[in-house]
C-alpha positions in Angstrom: 23.3 14.1 -15.8 21.6 15.0 -19.1 17.9 14.3 -18.6 15.2 15.7 -20.8 12.1 14.8 -18.9 9.4 17.5 -18.7 10.9 19.6 -21.5 7.6 21.2 -22.3 5.3 23.1 -19.9 2.0 21.4 -18.8 -1.4 23.0 -18.7 -2.2 21.7 -15.2 -0.9 19.2 -12.7 -3.1 16.4 -13.9 -1.1 16.2 -17.1 1.9 15.1 -15.1 0.3 11.9 -14.0 1.7 8.7 -15.5 4.9 7.8 -17.4 6.6 7.1 -14.2 10.2 5.8 -14.4 11.1 2.1 -14.6 14.2 1.6 -12.4 16.4 -1.5 -12.2 17.0 -2.8 -8.6 20.7 -3.4 -8.0 21.4 -3.8 -4.3 18.5 -5.8 -2.9 18.9 -8.2 -5.9 22.6 -8.8 -5.2 23.3 -12.5 -5.9 20.2 -12.9 -8.1 20.7 -13.4 -11.8 17.2 -12.5 -12.9 16.8 -8.7 -13.5 14.1 -7.0 -11.5 12.8 -3.5 -12.4 10.6 -1.2 -10.3 7.8 1.0 -11.6 8.2 4.1 -9.4 4.6 5.3 -8.9 5.6 7.8 -6.2 6.7 10.1 -9.0 3.1 10.9 -9.6 2.1 14.4 -8.3 0.1 12.9 -5.4 2.8 10.4 -4.6 1.0 7.1 -5.5 -0.3 4.8 -8.2 -3.8 5.9 -7.2 -3.4 9.3 -8.9 -4.1 7.4 -12.2 -7.7 6.7 -11.3 -8.9 9.9 -9.7 -9.7 11.9 -12.9 -11.1 8.9 -14.9 -13.6 8.2 -12.0 -14.7 11.8 -12.0 -14.9 12.1 -15.8 -17.1 8.9 -15.9 -19.5 10.3 -13.3 -19.6 13.6 -15.2 -20.4 11.8 -18.5 -23.1 9.8 -16.9 -24.7 12.9 -15.4 -24.2 11.7 -11.8 -21.7 14.4 -10.8 -22.9 18.0 -11.3 -21.2 21.4 -10.8 -20.5 22.1 -7.1 -21.1 18.4 -6.2 -19.4 16.3 -3.6 -17.2 13.2 -4.1 -17.4 10.6 -1.3 -15.2 7.6 -1.0 -13.9 5.0 1.5 -10.1 5.1 1.1 -6.9 4.0 2.7 -5.6 7.4 1.8 -4.0 7.3 -1.6 -7.2 7.1 -3.7 -8.5 10.0 -1.7 -5.4 12.1 -2.7 -5.9 11.2 -6.4 -9.5 12.2 -6.2 -8.8 15.3 -4.2 -6.2 16.6 -6.8 -8.7 16.1 -9.7 -11.5 17.6 -7.6 -9.5 20.7 -6.8 -9.2 21.5 -10.5 -12.8 20.6 -11.2 -14.3 22.5 -8.3 -15.8 19.6 -6.3 -15.8 19.0 -2.5 -14.5 15.7 -1.1 -15.6 13.6 2.0 -13.4 10.6 2.7 -13.8 7.8 5.3 -10.6 6.0 6.5 -9.9 3.1 8.8 -8.2 4.1 12.0 -5.1 1.9 11.3 -4.0 4.4 8.5 -1.2 6.8 9.2 -1.8 10.3 10.5 0.3 11.5 7.6 -2.5 10.4 5.2 -5.2 12.0 7.3 -3.3 15.3 7.4 -2.5 15.1 3.7 -6.2 14.7 2.7 -7.2 17.6 5.0 -4.4 19.7 3.3 -6.3 19.3 0.0 -9.5 20.6 1.7 -11.2 17.2 2.1 -13.3 16.3 5.1 -11.9 13.1 6.7 -14.0 10.8 8.9 -11.9 8.1 10.7 -13.7 4.8 11.3 -12.8 1.6 13.3 -10.7 -1.0 11.5 -11.7 -4.0 13.5 -15.3 -4.3 12.3 -16.8 -6.7 9.7 -17.1 -5.5 6.1 -20.9 -5.2 6.3 -20.9 -3.3 9.6 -22.3 0.3 9.5 -19.1 1.6 10.9 -16.9 -0.1 8.2 -15.3 2.7 6.2 -16.8 1.5 2.9 -20.3 1.2 4.4 -20.1 4.6 6.0 -19.0 6.2 2.7 -22.0 4.7 1.0 -24.3 6.0 3.6 -22.8 9.5 3.5 -23.0 9.6 -0.3 -26.7 8.7 -0.1 -27.5 11.3 2.5 -25.5 14.2 1.0 -27.3 16.3 -1.6 -25.6 16.3 -5.1 -23.0 13.7 -4.0 -21.6 10.6 -5.7 -19.7 7.6 -4.3 -16.5 7.2 -6.2 -16.8 3.4 -5.5 -13.3 2.4 -6.5 -13.9 -1.2 -5.4 -16.6 -1.7 -8.1 -16.0 1.2 -10.6 -14.7 -0.1 -13.9 -13.0 3.3 -14.5 -10.4 2.0 -12.0 -9.0 -1.0 -14.0 -9.8 0.8 -17.3 -7.3 3.6 -16.3 -4.5 1.1 -15.8 -5.4 -0.8 -19.0 -5.1 2.6 -20.8 -2.0 3.9 -19.1 0.1 1.7 -16.8 0.0 -1.4 -19.0 1.0 0.3 -22.2 3.8 2.2 -20.3 5.3 -1.0 -19.0 5.1 -2.6 -22.5 6.9 0.3 -24.1 9.4 0.8 -21.3 10.5 -2.9 -21.5 10.3 -3.0 -25.3 7.9 -5.9 -24.9 10.5 -8.0 -22.9 8.5 -8.1 -19.6 8.0 -11.7 -18.5 6.5 -11.2 -15.0 4.4 -8.4 -13.6 4.2 -8.4 -9.8 1.5 -6.4 -8.0 -1.0 -6.6 -5.1 -4.7 -5.9 -4.8 -6.5 -3.4 -2.6 -9.2 -2.8 -5.2 -7.5 -5.0 -7.7 -7.6 -2.2 -10.4 -3.9 -2.2 -11.1 -3.6 -6.0 -11.3 -6.7 -6.3 -13.5 -5.9 -3.4 -15.9 -2.2 -4.1 -16.3 -2.6 -7.8 -16.4 -5.3 -7.7 -19.0 -3.2 -5.4 -21.2 0.0 -7.3 -20.9 -1.6 -10.7 -21.6 -3.2 -9.3 -24.7 0.2 -8.3 -25.9 1.9 -11.6 -24.9 -0.2 -14.4 -23.3 3.0 -15.8 -21.8 3.4 -12.8 -19.4 2.9 -14.0 -15.9 0.8 -11.9 -13.5 1.9 -12.6 -9.9 0.1 -11.2 -6.8 1.2 -10.6 -3.2 -1.2 -10.5 -0.3 -0.7 -9.5 3.4 -1.0 -12.4 5.8 -4.5 -11.8 7.3 -6.1 -10.8 4.0 -8.6 -13.3 2.4 -7.5 -12.7 -1.3 -4.6 -15.2 -1.6 -6.6 -18.0 0.0 -9.7 -17.2 -2.0 -7.6 -17.5 -5.2 -5.9 -20.8 -4.0 -9.3 -22.4 -3.2 -11.0 -20.9 -6.3 -13.5 -19.4 -4.0 -14.5 -22.7 -2.4 -13.2 -21.9 1.1 -15.0 -19.5 3.4 -12.3 -17.4 4.8 -12.4 -14.9 7.7 -9.8 -12.1 7.5 -7.7 -11.0 10.5 -6.1 -7.6 11.1 -2.8 -6.8 9.6 -0.7 -3.6 9.7 0.2 -3.0 6.1 -2.0 -0.3 4.4 -3.7 0.0 1.1 -3.6 -3.7 0.0 -5.4 -6.9 1.0 -9.1 -7.2 1.7 -11.7 -8.9 4.0 -14.0 -9.3 1.0 -13.6 -9.8 -2.7 -13.6 -6.4 -4.6 -15.5 -6.2 -7.9 -12.6 -4.7 -9.8 -10.3 -7.6 -9.2 -10.3 -10.3 -12.0 -8.8 -13.3 -10.3 -8.6 -15.2 -13.7 -5.7 -13.0 -14.8 -3.5 -14.1 -11.8 -1.0 -16.9 -12.3 0.2 -17.1 -8.7 -0.6 -15.6 -5.3 1.9 -15.3 -2.4 1.2 -14.3 1.2 3.7 -12.1 2.9 3.9 -11.0 6.6 3.9 -7.4 7.7 7.4 -7.8 9.2 8.9 -9.0 5.9 7.1 -6.3 3.9 8.3 -3.5 6.1 11.9 -4.9 6.2 12.0 -4.9 2.4 10.5 -1.4 2.2 13.3 -0.2 4.5 15.9 -1.9 2.4 14.6 -0.3 -0.8 14.9 3.1 0.9 18.3 2.5 2.5 20.0 0.5 -0.2 18.3 1.6 -3.5 17.4 5.2 -2.5 13.7 4.5 -3.3 11.6 5.9 -0.5 8.5 3.7 -0.5 5.6 2.4 1.7 4.9 -1.0 3.1 2.9 -2.3 0.1 6.0 -1.7 -2.1 8.0 -3.8 0.3 5.5 -6.6 0.1 5.3 -6.6 -3.7 9.1 -6.4 -4.1 9.5 -9.2 -1.6 7.4 -11.4 -3.9 9.3 -10.2 -7.0 12.6 -11.2 -5.3 11.2 -14.7 -4.5 10.2 -15.1 -8.1 13.6 -13.9 -9.4 15.4 -16.4 -7.2 13.1 -19.2 -8.2 13.3 -18.8 -12.0 17.0 -17.8 -12.0 16.9 -16.7 -15.6 19.0 -13.7 -16.8 16.8 -13.4 -20.0 13.6 -12.9 -17.9 12.4 -9.4 -16.9 10.4 -9.0 -13.7 8.6 -5.7 -12.9 7.6 -4.8 -9.3 5.3 -1.9 -8.4 6.4 0.8 -6.0 2.9 2.0 -5.1 3.5 5.1 -3.0 6.0 7.2 -1.1 7.5 6.4 2.3 6.6 9.9 3.4 3.1 8.6 4.3 4.6 6.2 6.9 7.2 8.2 8.8 5.2 7.6 12.0 4.9 3.9 11.3 7.3 1.7 9.4 10.0 4.3 9.4 9.7 4.8 13.2 11.9 2.4 15.1 9.7 3.0 18.2 6.5 2.0 16.3 8.3 -1.0 14.7 9.5 -2.3 18.1 6.1 -1.7 19.7 4.5 -3.9 17.0 7.2 -6.6 17.1 8.4 -5.7 13.6 12.0 -4.9 14.5 14.5 -7.4 15.8 15.8 -6.1 19.1 19.5 -6.9 19.8 19.9 -9.6 22.5 21.4 -8.3 25.8 23.7 -10.6 27.7 23.3 -11.0 31.4 26.9 -9.9 32.1 26.2 -6.5 30.5 23.1 -6.0 32.6 25.1 -6.9 35.8 27.9 -4.6 34.7 25.5 -1.6 34.7 24.1 -2.4 38.1 24.2 0.2 40.8 27.0 -0.7 43.2 24.9 0.0 46.3 22.1 -2.5 45.3 21.8 -6.0 46.8 23.2 -8.9 44.9 19.7 -10.0 44.0 16.6 -7.8 43.8 13.5 -9.8 43.7 9.7 -9.7 44.5 7.5 -12.3 46.0 5.1 -14.1 43.7 2.1 -12.3 45.2 3.6 -8.8 44.9 1.7 -6.1 42.9 3.1 -4.4 39.8 3.2 -1.2 41.8 5.4 -2.9 44.5 7.8 -4.3 41.8 8.1 -0.8 40.2 8.8 0.7 43.6 11.5 -1.7 44.3 13.1 -1.1 40.8 13.0 2.6 41.4 14.5 2.3 44.9 17.5 0.3 43.6 17.9 2.2 40.3 17.2 -1.0 38.3 
């Protein structure tokens, strides 16, 4: 293998962000004529697409005089933006305080602490305007902490601007302008907005397709053009979807919105890992699931669909890559057990039928099962 990437030395780790590889999917697309390519953002030093926005957010705050030497960066994050900010902050000499919903993986919490950040875990199941909501808590901490700023990724234009300046141009060059469909998903909406805006400026025929977790409000908000009042419900996937509309998401750029279940998203993520060797998180599974749907629908060998692989699967070893966690959350199909196989394993000394009366307690039932080794 004669690769010439990284021939020259870098001055620091921040220079390695971007120019992530574009990789054709071959196994999960078997039987599909439309080519699908994946932008592997886990090649960034912090392992996610969010590395792209950390330094631009800090530099804008410095230019505006809001962030001064020795200052503190505060942000509500699902984890990946925190890593991107923490890497840049480490080189610039800033402290970091991050708030995170409790549904996020422990790997993310530990990773942020490894970079020296203070992490405050907040409840997930609270309304977006509740004081304990992770974004609201971050705002309060930033206000109460001397010489601190709120990174404000959900409303900071440095977020989509970073993707307009880097991710969009990279995709245009890597595809030689042949890209026909860009598939992404919105947490903040920065990637969809920045990339979508750039690609449509190059070719207005490029379609920008978005995927959304079932339970998020964004897809239904887009479908109803903001007319329907929607209440979000909890979902397991991390980093994408919302219970309110982020300011950095430009809905006018989106040509179609799909809703995808947690179960399907995690199943496709596992397939990408096991069949393509691309170790990714659940959001990558959701986006790729949408890309595969589009590829089947258009059935066009001359088209070129690009899906985003947002982050590394190492963040989710205790979740979607844990069979136990997947079974507990009804995300994994359990093989059906036939009655004859159960009877075949029965203790020979047990009665033909072991039963409890309708009014028996759970303790009595467990005692009976233990007695007869059921």
